[in-house]
PQR file with spaces between the fields and no chain letter, atoms N, CA, C, O and H, PARSE charges and radii, in Angstrom:
ATOM       1  N    MET     1      63.640  -28.061  -36.559 -0.4000 1.5000
ATOM       2  CA   MET     1      63.081  -28.266  -37.888 -0.0000 2.0000
ATOM       3  C    MET     1      62.945  -29.758  -38.163  0.5500 1.7000
ATOM       4  O    MET     1      63.631  -30.292  -39.034 -0.5500 1.4000
ATOM       5  N    GLY     2      62.101  -30.409  -37.457 -0.4000 1.5000
ATOM       6  CA   GLY     2      61.873  -31.830  -37.663 -0.0000 2.0000
ATOM       7  C    GLY     2      60.818  -32.072  -38.722  0.5500 1.7000
ATOM       8  O    GLY     2      60.322  -31.152  -39.372 -0.5500 1.4000
ATOM       9  H    GLY     2      61.543  -29.976  -36.749  0.4000 1.0000
ATOM      10  N    ILE     3      60.502  -33.319  -38.867 -0.4000 1.5000
ATOM      11  CA   ILE     3      59.445  -33.701  -39.801 -0.0000 2.0000
ATOM      12  C    ILE     3      58.118  -33.562  -39.070  0.5500 1.7000
ATOM      13  O    ILE     3      57.925  -34.138  -37.999 -0.5500 1.4000
ATOM      14  H    ILE     3      60.905  -34.067  -38.339  0.4000 1.0000
ATOM      15  N    GLY     4      57.231  -32.815  -39.640 -0.4000 1.5000
ATOM      16  CA   GLY     4      55.925  -32.608  -39.023 -0.0000 2.0000
ATOM      17  C    GLY     4      54.973  -33.742  -39.352  0.5500 1.7000
ATOM      18  O    GLY     4      55.328  -34.672  -40.076 -0.5500 1.4000
ATOM      19  H    GLY     4      57.388  -32.348  -40.510  0.4000 1.0000
ATOM      20  N    PRO     5      53.762  -33.663  -38.818 -0.5600 1.5000
ATOM      21  CA   PRO     5      52.768  -34.718  -39.073  0.2800 2.0000
ATOM      22  C    PRO     5      52.446  -34.878  -40.566  0.5500 1.7000
ATOM      23  O    PRO     5      52.221  -35.991  -41.042 -0.5500 1.4000
ATOM      24  N    GLY     6      52.426  -33.782  -41.280 -0.4000 1.5000
ATOM      25  CA   GLY     6      52.151  -33.859  -42.722 -0.0000 2.0000
ATOM      26  C    GLY     6      53.250  -34.603  -43.461  0.5500 1.7000
ATOM      27  O    GLY     6      52.976  -35.376  -44.379 -0.5500 1.4000
ATOM      28  H    GLY     6      52.609  -32.878  -40.894  0.4000 1.0000
ATOM      29  N    GLY     7      54.493  -34.369  -43.061 -0.4000 1.5000
ATOM      30  CA   GLY     7      55.615  -35.066  -43.687 -0.0000 2.0000
ATOM      31  C    GLY     7      55.594  -36.552  -43.405  0.5500 1.7000
ATOM      32  O    GLY     7      55.897  -37.358  -44.284 -0.5500 1.4000
ATOM      33  H    GLY     7      54.715  -33.741  -42.315  0.4000 1.0000
ATOM      34  N    ILE     8      55.239  -36.919  -42.190 -0.4000 1.5000
ATOM      35  CA   ILE     8      55.157  -38.342  -41.827 -0.0000 2.0000
ATOM      36  C    ILE     8      54.061  -39.034  -42.633  0.5500 1.7000
ATOM      37  O    ILE     8      54.254  -40.145  -43.128 -0.5500 1.4000
ATOM      38  H    ILE     8      54.992  -36.264  -41.476  0.4000 1.0000
ATOM      39  N    ILE     9      52.928  -38.382  -42.761 -0.4000 1.5000
ATOM      40  CA   ILE     9      51.824  -38.948  -43.548 -0.0000 2.0000
ATOM      41  C    ILE     9      52.244  -39.116  -45.004  0.5500 1.7000
ATOM      42  O    ILE     9      51.934  -40.134  -45.622 -0.5500 1.4000
ATOM      43  H    ILE     9      52.771  -37.480  -42.359  0.4000 1.0000
ATOM      44  N    LEU    10      52.941  -38.135  -45.552 -0.4000 1.5000
ATOM      45  CA   LEU    10      53.413  -38.217  -46.933 -0.0000 2.0000
ATOM      46  C    LEU    10      54.379  -39.381  -47.111  0.5500 1.7000
ATOM      47  O    LEU    10      54.300  -40.100  -48.107 -0.5500 1.4000
ATOM      48  H    LEU    10      53.193  -37.308  -45.049  0.4000 1.0000
ATOM      49  N    ILE    11      55.284  -39.577  -46.163 -0.4000 1.5000
ATOM      50  CA   ILE    11      56.238  -40.688  -46.237 -0.0000 2.0000
ATOM      51  C    ILE    11      55.507  -42.031  -46.186  0.5500 1.7000
ATOM      52  O    ILE    11      55.852  -42.954  -46.924 -0.5500 1.4000
ATOM      53  H    ILE    11      55.348  -38.993  -45.353  0.4000 1.0000
ATOM      54  N    ILE    12      54.511  -42.142  -45.325 -0.4000 1.5000
ATOM      55  CA   ILE    12      53.739  -43.385  -45.227 -0.0000 2.0000
ATOM      56  C    ILE    12      52.998  -43.671  -46.532  0.5500 1.7000
ATOM      57  O    ILE    12      52.974  -44.809  -46.999 -0.5500 1.4000
ATOM      58  H    ILE    12      54.231  -41.392  -44.725  0.4000 1.0000
ATOM      59  N    ILE    13      52.404  -42.649  -47.111 -0.4000 1.5000
ATOM      60  CA   ILE    13      51.682  -42.831  -48.373 -0.0000 2.0000
ATOM      61  C    ILE    13      52.643  -43.252  -49.483  0.5500 1.7000
ATOM      62  O    ILE    13      52.333  -44.149  -50.267 -0.5500 1.4000
ATOM      63  H    ILE    13      52.424  -41.724  -46.731  0.4000 1.0000
ATOM      64  N    LEU    14      53.808  -42.606  -49.549 -0.4000 1.5000
ATOM      65  CA   LEU    14      54.789  -42.979  -50.570 -0.0000 2.0000
ATOM      66  C    LEU    14      55.288  -44.410  -50.369  0.5500 1.7000
ATOM      67  O    LEU    14      55.473  -45.141  -51.342 -0.5500 1.4000
ATOM      68  H    LEU    14      54.059  -41.877  -48.912  0.4000 1.0000
ATOM      69  N    ALA    15      55.509  -44.818  -49.116 -0.4000 1.5000
ATOM      70  CA   ALA    15      55.953  -46.189  -48.842 -0.0000 2.0000
ATOM      71  C    ALA    15      54.894  -47.187  -49.281  0.5500 1.7000
ATOM      72  O    ALA    15      55.222  -48.227  -49.851 -0.5500 1.4000
ATOM      73  H    ALA    15      55.359  -44.225  -48.325  0.4000 1.0000
ATOM      74  N    LEU    16      53.620  -46.882  -49.020 -0.4000 1.5000
ATOM      75  CA   LEU    16      52.536  -47.772  -49.451 -0.0000 2.0000
ATOM      76  C    LEU    16      52.474  -47.885  -50.968  0.5500 1.7000
ATOM      77  O    LEU    16      52.247  -48.967  -51.510 -0.5500 1.4000
ATOM      78  H    LEU    16      53.353  -46.037  -48.557  0.4000 1.0000
ATOM      79  N    ILE    17      52.676  -46.767  -51.645 -0.4000 1.5000
ATOM      80  CA   ILE    17      52.632  -46.779  -53.108 -0.0000 2.0000
ATOM      81  C    ILE    17      53.828  -47.555  -53.675  0.5500 1.7000
ATOM      82  O    ILE    17      53.667  -48.359  -54.594 -0.5500 1.4000
ATOM      83  H    ILE    17      52.860  -45.888  -51.205  0.4000 1.0000
ATOM      84  N    LEU    18      55.016  -47.315  -53.132 -0.4000 1.5000
ATOM      85  CA   LEU    18      56.217  -47.955  -53.670 -0.0000 2.0000
ATOM      86  C    LEU    18      56.292  -49.448  -53.355  0.5500 1.7000
ATOM      87  O    LEU    18      56.628  -50.245  -54.231 -0.5500 1.4000
ATOM      88  H    LEU    18      55.146  -46.662  -52.386  0.4000 1.0000
ATOM      89  N    PHE    19      55.987  -49.831  -52.137 -0.4000 1.5000
ATOM      90  CA   PHE    19      56.208  -51.211  -51.719 -0.0000 2.0000
ATOM      91  C    PHE    19      54.929  -52.036  -51.614  0.5500 1.7000
ATOM      92  O    PHE    19      54.983  -53.263  -51.689 -0.5500 1.4000
ATOM      93  H    PHE    19      55.714  -49.183  -51.425  0.4000 1.0000
ATOM      94  N    GLY    20      53.818  -51.404  -51.448 -0.4000 1.5000
ATOM      95  CA   GLY    20      52.562  -52.127  -51.297 -0.0000 2.0000
ATOM      96  C    GLY    20      52.356  -52.571  -49.864  0.5500 1.7000
ATOM      97  O    GLY    20      53.318  -52.729  -49.113 -0.5500 1.4000
ATOM      98  H    GLY    20      53.774  -50.407  -51.386  0.4000 1.0000
ATOM      99  N    PRO    21      51.114  -52.772  -49.486 -0.5600 1.5000
ATOM     100  CA   PRO    21      50.820  -53.110  -48.089  0.2800 2.0000
ATOM     101  C    PRO    21      51.328  -54.485  -47.660  0.5500 1.7000
ATOM     102  O    PRO    21      51.516  -54.722  -46.466 -0.5500 1.4000
ATOM     103  N    LYS    22      51.555  -55.395  -48.609 -0.4000 1.5000
ATOM     104  CA   LYS    22      52.028  -56.735  -48.243 -0.0000 2.0000
ATOM     105  C    LYS    22      53.513  -56.750  -47.911  0.5500 1.7000
ATOM     106  O    LYS    22      53.945  -57.568  -47.098 -0.5500 1.4000
ATOM     107  H    LYS    22      51.403  -55.202  -49.579  0.4000 1.0000
ATOM     108  N    LYS    23      54.294  -55.886  -48.504 -0.4000 1.5000
ATOM     109  CA   LYS    23      55.743  -55.873  -48.291 -0.0000 2.0000
ATOM     110  C    LYS    23      56.160  -55.039  -47.079  0.5500 1.7000
ATOM     111  O    LYS    23      57.244  -55.251  -46.536 -0.5500 1.4000
ATOM     112  H    LYS    23      53.943  -55.221  -49.164  0.4000 1.0000
ATOM     113  N    LEU    24      55.336  -54.112  -46.652 -0.4000 1.5000
ATOM     114  CA   LEU    24      55.731  -53.223  -45.547 -0.0000 2.0000
ATOM     115  C    LEU    24      56.049  -53.964  -44.246  0.5500 1.7000
ATOM     116  O    LEU    24      57.041  -53.615  -43.605 -0.5500 1.4000
ATOM     117  H    LEU    24      54.455  -53.939  -47.093  0.4000 1.0000
ATOM     118  N    PRO    25      55.274  -54.959  -43.816 -0.5600 1.5000
ATOM     119  CA   PRO    25      55.656  -55.670  -42.588  0.2800 2.0000
ATOM     120  C    PRO    25      57.008  -56.373  -42.707  0.5500 1.7000
ATOM     121  O    PRO    25      57.780  -56.406  -41.749 -0.5500 1.4000
ATOM     122  N    GLU    26      57.293  -56.936  -43.890 -0.4000 1.5000
ATOM     123  CA   GLU    26      58.587  -57.582  -44.106 -0.0000 2.0000
ATOM     124  C    GLU    26      59.718  -56.571  -44.025  0.5500 1.7000
ATOM     125  O    GLU    26      60.758  -56.840  -43.425 -0.5500 1.4000
ATOM     126  H    GLU    26      56.666  -56.909  -44.668  0.4000 1.0000
ATOM     127  N    LEU    27      59.513  -55.407  -44.630 -0.4000 1.5000
ATOM     128  CA   LEU    27      60.535  -54.369  -44.580 -0.0000 2.0000
ATOM     129  C    LEU    27      60.747  -53.869  -43.146  0.5500 1.7000
ATOM     130  O    LEU    27      61.881  -53.638  -42.726 -0.5500 1.4000
ATOM     131  H    LEU    27      58.667  -55.188  -45.117  0.4000 1.0000
ATOM     132  N    GLY    28      59.665  -53.707  -42.409 -0.4000 1.5000
ATOM     133  CA   GLY    28      59.772  -53.272  -41.021 -0.0000 2.0000
ATOM     134  C    GLY    28      60.532  -54.280  -40.177  0.5500 1.7000
ATOM     135  O    GLY    28      61.348  -53.905  -39.335 -0.5500 1.4000
ATOM     136  H    GLY    28      58.743  -53.894  -42.750  0.4000 1.0000
ATOM     137  N    LYS    29      60.266  -55.546  -40.402 -0.4000 1.5000
ATOM     138  CA   LYS    29      60.962  -56.603  -39.668 -0.0000 2.0000
ATOM     139  C    LYS    29      62.455  -56.583  -40.001  0.5500 1.7000
ATOM     140  O    LYS    29      63.293  -56.714  -39.109 -0.5500 1.4000
ATOM     141  H    LYS    29      59.603  -55.851  -41.086  0.4000 1.0000
ATOM     142  N    ALA    30      62.784  -56.421  -41.270 -0.4000 1.5000
ATOM     143  CA   ALA    30      64.187  -56.385  -41.688 -0.0000 2.0000
ATOM     144  C    ALA    30      64.906  -55.171  -41.091  0.5500 1.7000
ATOM     145  O    ALA    30      66.048  -55.280  -40.645 -0.5500 1.4000
ATOM     146  H    ALA    30      62.103  -56.315  -41.995  0.4000 1.0000
ATOM     147  N    VAL    31      64.238  -54.022  -41.084 -0.4000 1.5000
ATOM     148  CA   VAL    31      64.839  -52.822  -40.507 -0.0000 2.0000
ATOM     149  C    VAL    31      65.052  -53.004  -39.005  0.5500 1.7000
ATOM     150  O    VAL    31      66.097  -52.624  -38.478 -0.5500 1.4000
ATOM     151  H    VAL    31      63.310  -53.934  -41.446  0.4000 1.0000
ATOM     152  N    GLY    32      64.078  -53.577  -38.321 -0.4000 1.5000
ATOM     153  CA   GLY    32      64.210  -53.829  -36.891 -0.0000 2.0000
ATOM     154  C    GLY    32      65.365  -54.766  -36.580  0.5500 1.7000
ATOM     155  O    GLY    32      66.120  -54.541  -35.634 -0.5500 1.4000
ATOM     156  H    GLY    32      63.229  -53.886  -38.750  0.4000 1.0000
ATOM     157  N    HIS    33      65.500  -55.814  -37.376 -0.4000 1.5000
ATOM     158  CA   HIS    33      66.595  -56.771  -37.190 -0.0000 2.0000
ATOM     159  C    HIS    33      67.948  -56.079  -37.404  0.5500 1.7000
ATOM     160  O    HIS    33      68.890  -56.293  -36.642 -0.5500 1.4000
ATOM     161  H    HIS    33      64.887  -55.997  -38.145  0.4000 1.0000
ATOM     162  N    THR    34      68.029  -55.261  -38.434 -0.4000 1.5000
ATOM     163  CA   THR    34      69.270  -54.536  -38.726 -0.0000 2.0000
ATOM     164  C    THR    34      69.618  -53.574  -37.607  0.5500 1.7000
ATOM     165  O    THR    34      70.777  -53.496  -37.200 -0.5500 1.4000
ATOM     166  H    THR    34      67.263  -55.087  -39.053  0.4000 1.0000
ATOM     167  N    LEU    35      68.643  -52.844  -37.103 -0.4000 1.5000
ATOM     168  CA   LEU    35      68.893  -51.903  -36.010 -0.0000 2.0000
ATOM     169  C    LEU    35      69.336  -52.633  -34.742  0.5500 1.7000
ATOM     170  O    LEU    35      70.213  -52.155  -34.023 -0.5500 1.4000
ATOM     171  H    LEU    35      67.701  -52.907  -37.434  0.4000 1.0000
ATOM     172  N    ARG    36      68.731  -53.789  -34.466 -0.4000 1.5000
ATOM     173  CA   ARG    36      69.116  -54.578  -33.306 -0.0000 2.0000
ATOM     174  C    ARG    36      70.569  -55.039  -33.410  0.5500 1.7000
ATOM     175  O    ARG    36      71.315  -54.969  -32.434 -0.5500 1.4000
ATOM     176  H    ARG    36      68.018  -54.178  -35.049  0.4000 1.0000
ATOM     177  N    GLU    37      70.971  -55.509  -34.596 -0.4000 1.5000
ATOM     178  CA   GLU    37      72.351  -55.934  -34.811 -0.0000 2.0000
ATOM     179  C    GLU    37      73.307  -54.760  -34.652  0.5500 1.7000
ATOM     180  O    GLU    37      74.362  -54.888  -34.031 -0.5500 1.4000
ATOM     181  H    GLU    37      70.364  -55.566  -35.389  0.4000 1.0000
ATOM     182  N    PHE    38      72.935  -53.616  -35.216 -0.4000 1.5000
ATOM     183  CA   PHE    38      73.782  -52.422  -35.120 -0.0000 2.0000
ATOM     184  C    PHE    38      73.942  -51.989  -33.669  0.5500 1.7000
ATOM     185  O    PHE    38      75.040  -51.642  -33.233 -0.5500 1.4000
ATOM     186  H    PHE    38      72.078  -53.511  -35.721  0.4000 1.0000
ATOM     187  N    LYS    39      72.847  -52.013  -32.930 -0.4000 1.5000
ATOM     188  CA   LYS    39      72.889  -51.611  -31.519 -0.0000 2.0000
ATOM     189  C    LYS    39      73.793  -52.535  -30.717  0.5500 1.7000
ATOM     190  O    LYS    39      74.582  -52.065  -29.897 -0.5500 1.4000
ATOM     191  H    LYS    39      71.955  -52.296  -33.285  0.4000 1.0000
ATOM     192  N    SER    40      73.691  -53.837  -30.940 -0.4000 1.5000
ATOM     193  CA   SER    40      74.527  -54.775  -30.190 -0.0000 2.0000
ATOM     194  C    SER    40      75.997  -54.625  -30.581  0.5500 1.7000
ATOM     195  O    SER    40      76.879  -54.766  -29.735 -0.5500 1.4000
ATOM     196  H    SER    40      73.049  -54.219  -31.606  0.4000 1.0000
ATOM     197  N    ALA    41      76.264  -54.340  -31.850 -0.4000 1.5000
ATOM     198  CA   ALA    41      77.650  -54.147  -32.283 -0.0000 2.0000
ATOM     199  C    ALA    41      78.238  -52.881  -31.682  0.5500 1.7000
ATOM     200  O    ALA    41      79.386  -52.890  -31.237 -0.5500 1.4000
ATOM     201  H    ALA    41      75.547  -54.225  -32.537  0.4000 1.0000
ATOM     202  N    THR    42      77.483  -51.801  -31.659 -0.4000 1.5000
ATOM     203  CA   THR    42      78.007  -50.559  -31.098 -0.0000 2.0000
ATOM     204  C    THR    42      78.137  -50.665  -29.581  0.5500 1.7000
ATOM     205  O    THR    42      79.026  -50.046  -28.996 -0.5500 1.4000
ATOM     206  H    THR    42      76.550  -51.794  -32.020  0.4000 1.0000
ATOM     207  N    LYS    43      77.263  -51.440  -28.935 -0.4000 1.5000
ATOM     208  CA   LYS    43      77.380  -51.643  -27.498 -0.0000 2.0000
ATOM     209  C    LYS    43      78.669  -52.399  -27.195  0.5500 1.7000
ATOM     210  O    LYS    43      79.360  -52.091  -26.224 -0.5500 1.4000
ATOM     211  H    LYS    43      76.540  -51.942  -29.410  0.4000 1.0000
ATOM     212  N    GLY    44      78.991  -53.383  -28.022 -0.4000 1.5000
ATOM     213  CA   GLY    44      80.237  -54.115  -27.850 -0.0000 2.0000
ATOM     214  C    GLY    44      81.448  -53.219  -28.005  0.5500 1.7000
ATOM     215  O    GLY    44      82.424  -53.358  -27.269 -0.5500 1.4000
ATOM     216  H    GLY    44      78.430  -53.633  -28.811  0.4000 1.0000
ATOM     217  N    LEU    45      81.392  -52.301  -28.957 -0.4000 1.5000
ATOM     218  CA   LEU    45      82.499  -51.360  -29.152 -0.0000 2.0000
ATOM     219  C    LEU    45      82.636  -50.426  -27.957  0.5500 1.7000
ATOM     220  O    LEU    45      83.747  -50.135  -27.514 -0.5500 1.4000
ATOM     221  H    LEU    45      80.599  -52.188  -29.555  0.4000 1.0000
ATOM     222  N    ALA    46      81.512  -49.959  -27.439 -0.4000 1.5000
ATOM     223  CA   ALA    46      81.543  -49.063  -26.280 -0.0000 2.0000
ATOM     224  C    ALA    46      82.097  -49.798  -25.060  0.5500 1.7000
ATOM     225  O    ALA    46      82.859  -49.221  -24.285 -0.5500 1.4000
ATOM     226  H    ALA    46      80.609  -50.195  -27.799  0.4000 1.0000
ATOM     227  N    ASP    47      81.723  -51.055  -24.885 -0.4000 1.5000
ATOM     228  CA   ASP    47      82.247  -51.847  -23.764 -0.0000 2.0000
ATOM     229  C    ASP    47      83.752  -52.032  -23.897  0.5500 1.7000
ATOM     230  O    ASP    47      84.479  -51.976  -22.905 -0.5500 1.4000
ATOM     231  H    ASP    47      81.103  -51.523  -25.514  0.4000 1.0000
ATOM     232  N    ASP    48      84.225  -52.256  -25.136 -0.4000 1.5000
ATOM     233  CA   ASP    48      85.660  -52.409  -25.367 -0.0000 2.0000
ATOM     234  C    ASP    48      86.408  -51.123  -25.034  0.5500 1.7000
ATOM     235  O    ASP    48      87.497  -51.162  -24.462 -0.5500 1.4000
ATOM     236  H    ASP    48      83.634  -52.302  -25.942  0.4000 1.0000
ATOM     237  N    ASP    49      85.818  -49.976  -25.396 -0.4000 1.5000
ATOM     238  CA   ASP    49      86.450  -48.687  -25.102 -0.0000 2.0000
ATOM     239  C    ASP    49      86.578  -48.472  -23.600  0.5500 1.7000
ATOM     240  O    ASP    49      87.619  -48.021  -23.122 -0.5500 1.4000
ATOM     241  H    ASP    49      84.933  -49.944  -25.861  0.4000 1.0000
ATOM     242  N    GLU    50      85.529  -48.790  -22.858 -0.4000 1.5000
ATOM     243  CA   GLU    50      85.577  -48.614  -21.404 -0.0000 2.0000
ATOM     244  C    GLU    50      86.612  -49.543  -20.785  0.5500 1.7000
ATOM     245  O    GLU    50      87.306  -49.159  -19.844 -0.5500 1.4000
ATOM     246  H    GLU    50      84.683  -49.156  -23.246  0.4000 1.0000
ATOM     247  N    GLU    51      86.718  -50.758  -21.305 -0.4000 1.5000
ATOM     248  CA   GLU    51      87.703  -51.710  -20.790 -0.0000 2.0000
ATOM     249  C    GLU    51      89.118  -51.196  -21.057  0.5500 1.7000
ATOM     250  O    GLU    51      89.999  -51.318  -20.206 -0.5500 1.4000
ATOM     251  H    GLU    51      86.154  -51.070  -22.070  0.4000 1.0000
ATOM     252  N    ASP    52      89.329  -50.621  -22.246 -0.4000 1.5000
ATOM     253  CA   ASP    52      90.641  -50.054  -22.570 -0.0000 2.0000
ATOM     254  C    ASP    52      90.992  -48.901  -21.639  0.5500 1.7000
ATOM     255  O    ASP    52      92.141  -48.772  -21.218 -0.5500 1.4000
ATOM     256  H    ASP    52      88.613  -50.523  -22.937  0.4000 1.0000
ATOM     257  N    LYS    53      90.005  -48.060  -21.315 -0.4000 1.5000
ATOM     258  CA   LYS    53      90.238  -46.926  -20.410 -0.0000 2.0000
ATOM     259  C    LYS    53      90.621  -47.423  -19.022  0.5500 1.7000
ATOM     260  O    LYS    53      91.522  -46.872  -18.389 -0.5500 1.4000
ATOM     261  H    LYS    53      89.072  -48.166  -21.658  0.4000 1.0000
ATOM     262  N    LYS    54      89.934  -48.472  -18.544 -0.4000 1.5000
ATOM     263  CA   LYS    54      90.241  -49.023  -17.226 -0.0000 2.0000
ATOM     264  C    LYS    54      91.656  -49.599  -17.203  0.5500 1.7000
ATOM     265  O    LYS    54      92.403  -49.402  -16.245 -0.5500 1.4000
ATOM     266  H    LYS    54      89.202  -48.919  -19.058  0.4000 1.0000
ATOM     267  N    ASN    55      92.012  -50.317  -18.281 -0.4000 1.5000
ATOM     268  CA   ASN    55      93.349  -50.896  -18.351 -0.0000 2.0000
ATOM     269  C    ASN    55      94.422  -49.820  -18.398  0.5500 1.7000
ATOM     270  O    ASN    55      95.491  -49.988  -17.810 -0.5500 1.4000
ATOM     271  H    ASN    55      91.405  -50.476  -19.059  0.4000 1.0000
ATOM     272  N    LYS    56      94.154  -48.721  -19.085 -0.4000 1.5000
ATOM     273  CA   LYS    56      95.125  -47.634  -19.183 -0.0000 2.0000
ATOM     274  C    LYS    56      95.303  -46.964  -17.827  0.5500 1.7000
ATOM     275  O    LYS    56      96.423  -46.614  -17.453 -0.5500 1.4000
ATOM     276  H    LYS    56      93.286  -48.584  -19.562  0.4000 1.0000
ATOM     277  N    LYS    57      94.191  -46.776  -17.072 -0.4000 1.5000
ATOM     278  CA   LYS    57      94.286  -46.189  -15.748 -0.0000 2.0000
ATOM     279  C    LYS    57      95.118  -47.070  -14.832  0.5500 1.7000
ATOM     280  O    LYS    57      95.927  -46.565  -14.053 -0.5500 1.4000
ATOM     281  H    LYS    57      93.281  -47.060  -17.376  0.4000 1.0000
ATOM     282  N    GLN    58      94.928  -48.382  -14.918 -0.4000 1.5000
ATOM     283  CA   GLN    58      95.700  -49.289  -14.077 -0.0000 2.0000
ATOM     284  C    GLN    58      97.176  -49.257  -14.459  0.5500 1.7000
ATOM     285  O    GLN    58      98.039  -49.365  -13.588 -0.5500 1.4000
ATOM     286  H    GLN    58      94.271  -48.791  -15.550  0.4000 1.0000
ATOM     287  N    ASP    59      97.477  -49.111  -15.738 -0.4000 1.5000
ATOM     288  CA   ASP    59      98.867  -49.048  -16.191 -0.0000 2.0000
ATOM     289  C    ASP    59      99.527  -47.761  -15.710  0.5500 1.7000
ATOM     290  O    ASP    59     100.720  -47.750  -15.406 -0.5500 1.4000
ATOM     291  H    ASP    59      96.776  -49.023  -16.446  0.4000 1.0000
ATOM     292  N    ASP    60      98.747  -46.666  -15.639 -0.4000 1.5000
ATOM     293  CA   ASP    60      99.289  -45.384  -15.215 -0.0000 2.0000
ATOM     294  C    ASP    60      99.619  -45.370  -13.731  0.5500 1.7000
ATOM     295  O    ASP    60     100.488  -44.613  -13.297 -0.5500 1.4000
ATOM     296  H    ASP    60      97.778  -46.675  -15.886  0.4000 1.0000
ATOM     297  N    LEU    61      98.935  -46.202  -12.946 -0.4000 1.5000
ATOM     298  CA   LEU    61      99.167  -46.242  -11.505 -0.0000 2.0000
ATOM     299  C    LEU    61     100.394  -46.989  -11.251  0.5500 1.7000
ATOM     300  O    LEU    61     100.790  -47.152  -10.097 -0.5500 1.4000
ATOM     301  H    LEU    61      98.230  -46.817  -13.298  0.4000 1.0000
């Protein structure tokens, strides 16, 4: 039950009405920057978890 093509079109139309065509590129850039930061932060957390698992395995040996 995802969003169909009609729903996507409706969301785009509402975004254009609410923010206007001049603000949408700025909003897209801000969202992209935020997602990039979130991805790098979660990658760092995942790397820390794997390092902890390796250290625990070495301690168990």
